[in-house]
C-alpha positions as CSV (number, residue, x, y, z in Angstrom):
1,M,-5.6,-0.1,-46.9
2,S,-7.2,-3.6,-46.1
3,K,-9.6,-4.3,-43.1
4,E,-6.8,-6.2,-41.4
5,E,-4.4,-3.1,-41.8
6,E,-7.0,-0.8,-40.7
7,F,-7.5,-2.6,-37.3
8,E,-3.9,-3.8,-36.6
9,I,-2.8,-2.6,-33.1
10,D,0.8,-2.7,-32.1
11,F,0.5,-4.7,-28.9
12,D,3.3,-5.2,-26.5
13,V,2.6,-7.2,-23.4
14,E,5.4,-5.4,-21.4
15,D,3.8,-2.0,-22.0
16,M,0.5,-3.2,-20.8
17,F,2.1,-4.2,-17.6
18,K,4.9,-1.6,-17.1
19,D,2.8,0.6,-14.5
20,F,1.1,-2.4,-12.7
21,D,3.9,-2.6,-10.1
22,E,3.6,1.0,-9.3
23,M,-0.2,1.0,-9.2
24,E,0.2,-1.9,-6.7
25,K,2.7,0.0,-4.6
26,D,0.3,3.0,-4.4
27,L,-2.6,0.8,-3.2
28,V,-0.2,-0.3,-0.4
29,N,1.6,3.0,0.4
30,H,-1.0,5.5,-0.4
31,P,-4.4,4.1,-1.1
32,P,-6.7,6.8,-2.4
33,H,-9.6,5.7,-0.1
34,Y,-7.5,6.4,2.9
35,N,-6.8,10.0,1.9
36,Q,-9.6,12.6,2.3
37,A,-9.1,16.3,2.3
38,G,-5.4,15.9,1.8
39,I,-5.1,14.1,5.1
40,E,-4.0,10.4,5.2
41,C,-5.9,8.3,7.7
42,I,-2.8,6.9,9.2
43,D,-1.6,10.4,10.1
44,A,-4.9,11.2,11.7
45,I,-4.9,7.9,13.8
46,L,-1.3,8.4,14.8
47,A,-2.0,11.9,16.0
48,A,-5.1,10.8,17.9
49,T,-3.2,7.8,19.4
50,N,-0.3,9.8,20.5
51,H,0.4,7.8,23.6
52,N,-0.1,4.4,22.1
53,K,1.1,4.7,18.4
54,E,3.2,1.6,18.6
55,G,0.3,-0.6,19.8
56,Y,-1.8,0.6,16.9
57,L,0.9,-0.2,14.5
58,Q,1.7,-3.6,16.0
59,G,-1.9,-4.5,15.8
60,N,-2.1,-3.8,12.2
61,I,1.0,-5.6,11.6
62,L,-0.3,-8.7,13.3
63,K,-3.6,-8.3,11.3
64,Y,-2.1,-8.4,8.0
65,V,0.4,-11.2,8.7
66,W,-2.5,-13.1,10.2
67,R,-4.7,-13.1,7.2
68,Y,-2.4,-12.7,4.2
69,D,-2.8,-16.4,3.2
70,Y,-6.6,-16.4,3.4
71,K,-7.4,-12.9,2.0
72,G,-4.9,-10.5,0.4
73,G,-1.9,-12.5,-0.3
74,L,1.2,-10.4,-1.3
75,E,-0.6,-7.1,-0.8
76,D,-1.4,-8.0,2.8
77,L,2.2,-8.9,3.3
78,Q,3.2,-5.5,1.7
79,K,0.8,-3.7,4.0
80,A,2.3,-5.5,7.1
81,Q,5.8,-4.4,5.8
82,W,4.4,-0.9,5.5
83,Y,3.2,-0.8,9.1
84,L,6.5,-2.3,10.4
85,N,8.3,0.4,8.5
86,K,6.2,3.0,10.0
87,L,6.6,1.4,13.6
88,I,10.4,1.5,13.0
89,E,10.1,5.3,12.2
90,V,8.1,5.8,15.3
91,Y,10.4,3.9,17.5
92,K,13.5,5.9,16.2
93,E,11.8,9.1,16.8
94,K,10.9,8.1,20.3
95,H,14.3,6.7,21.1
96,K,16.6,9.6,19.6
């Protein structure tokens, strides 16, 4: 076997990036730095802000939409969308 054959690697760009979208989604939906001892930070905040959950969620939506073009780009828009989805859940639960 020649040196070229010995170090030849089967490389596929699509394989390299196949999990990228899923990793990005996890950083938006379940970032590991917001989960300690099995409790997600958002769940603790919503429990603590029982009477003002919607205001907290609205504030985060505004924050991420406000800064997306200057800081996090698409990821910030996805975070804003996540908070909007959570606000819709809270609203539906409140108005059953």
